[in-house]
C-alpha positions in Angstrom: 0.0 0.0 -0.2 1.3 3.4 -1.0 1.7 5.9 1.9 0.1 9.2 1.2 2.3 12.2 0.5 0.5 15.3 1.1 1.5 18.9 0.2 -0.5 21.7 1.7 -0.5 25.5 1.0 -1.9 28.4 2.6 -1.6 32.0 1.4 -4.9 33.4 2.7 -3.4 35.5 5.6 -0.4 37.4 5.9 1.6 34.3 6.6 2.7 32.2 3.6 2.8 28.4 4.8 3.6 25.0 3.2 3.5 21.8 5.0 4.3 18.2 4.0 3.0 14.8 5.2 5.6 12.1 4.2 6.1 8.7 5.6 3.7 9.5 8.5 5.7 12.7 9.2 4.8 16.2 9.2 6.9 19.2 8.4 6.0 22.7 7.6 7.6 26.2 6.8 6.0 29.3 7.8 6.7 32.7 6.9 5.4 36.5 7.4 5.0 37.6 3.9 2.9 40.6 3.5 2.1 41.1 -0.2 5.0 38.7 -1.2 3.2 35.4 -1.3 3.5 35.3 -5.0 7.6 35.5 -4.7 7.7 33.2 -1.6 5.6 30.1 -1.9 7.6 28.4 -5.0 10.8 28.6 -3.3 9.0 27.3 -0.1 7.8 24.2 -1.9 11.3 23.5 -3.4 12.9 23.8 -0.2 10.3 21.5 1.8 10.6 18.8 -0.8 14.1 18.9 -1.0 14.5 18.8 2.7 12.6 15.5 2.4 14.5 14.1 -0.5 11.4 14.2 -2.7 10.2 15.5 -6.0 7.0 17.2 -7.0 6.0 14.2 -8.9 6.2 12.1 -5.9 3.3 14.0 -4.1 0.0 12.3 -4.1 -2.0 14.9 -3.0 -2.3 18.8 -2.9 -4.4 20.6 -0.3 -4.9 24.3 0.1 -6.9 26.9 2.3 -10.3 28.2 0.8 -10.5 30.9 3.4 -11.5 32.9 5.0 -8.8 35.3 3.6 -7.8 37.7 0.8 -9.2 36.8 -2.4 -5.8 37.3 -4.0 -4.2 34.9 -1.5 -6.8 32.2 -2.0 -6.3 32.7 -5.9 -2.7 32.3 -5.4 -3.0 28.9 -4.0 -5.2 27.7 -6.7 -2.8 29.0 -9.3 0.1 27.3 -7.8 -1.9 24.1 -7.3 -2.6 24.0 -11.0 
């Protein structure tokens, strides 16, 4: 049975957050990123995956917040998720 590898994103508030569930262990990165989510989210995803020795194609599922929060922040999550 394949274990779930889940990547979660949240850009709906002033914080920019990325979390990873891999082999039953949770890790996360969180930064205050007022108006810089667009610049921060992709490098944060790269960093959390690299720290776990993973590539994006090894992620089984993606989760992101649906609010409440700013419209722009929620739109950024969906854009990155695609």
